C-alpha positions in Angstrom: 3.7 -1.3 -44.5 3.7 2.2 -44.9 0.5 1.8 -47.1 -0.8 -0.4 -44.5 -0.3 2.5 -41.5 -1.6 5.2 -43.8 -4.7 2.8 -44.3 -5.4 2.3 -41.2 -4.3 5.1 -38.9 -7.7 5.8 -37.7 -8.0 2.3 -36.4 -4.7 2.8 -34.7 -5.5 5.8 -33.3 -8.3 4.8 -31.6 -7.4 1.4 -30.5 -4.5 3.9 -28.7 -6.9 6.2 -27.2 -9.0 2.8 -25.7 -5.8 1.5 -24.2 -5.2 4.6 -22.6 -8.4 5.5 -21.2 -8.4 1.8 -19.9 -5.3 2.0 -18.0 -6.0 5.1 -16.4 -9.5 3.4 -14.8 -7.2 1.0 -13.9 -4.9 3.5 -12.3 -7.4 5.6 -10.6 -9.2 2.1 -9.1 -5.7 0.9 -7.8 -5.1 4.4 -6.0 -8.6 4.4 -4.6 -8.1 0.9 -3.5 -4.8 2.3 -1.7 -6.7 5.3 -0.4 -9.3 3.2 1.1 -11.8 4.5 -0.6 -15.1 2.5 -1.4 -15.2 1.3 -5.1 -18.8 1.2 -5.6 -19.5 4.9 -4.9 -22.2 4.8 -2.6 -22.1 5.2 1.4 -21.1 1.9 3.4 -24.4 2.1 5.5 -26.8 1.0 2.7 -24.2 -1.6 1.8 -24.9 -5.5 2.5 -21.2 -6.3 2.6 -19.8 -3.2 4.5 -18.6 -5.5 7.4 -16.6 -7.3 4.5 -15.4 -4.6 3.3 -14.1 -2.5 6.5 -13.4 -5.5 8.7 -10.1 -6.0 6.4 -9.3 -2.3 7.2 -9.9 -2.3 10.6 -7.1 -5.5 10.4 -5.0 -3.6 8.7 -5.1 -1.1 11.9 -4.9 -3.1 14.8 
């Protein structure tokens, strides 16, 4: 087992870093969604689906 770990430590480290980055990205997306921020990063005035996205937020406030 120790031989396998010593032969693959770089792969294990890289995989762990990728998993951590994906988890941070998902966490950021969830926090932005809860805060009502846009997920696309652009303004809603140019978005064709702005009324679909914001109709949910208006219903929650009412």
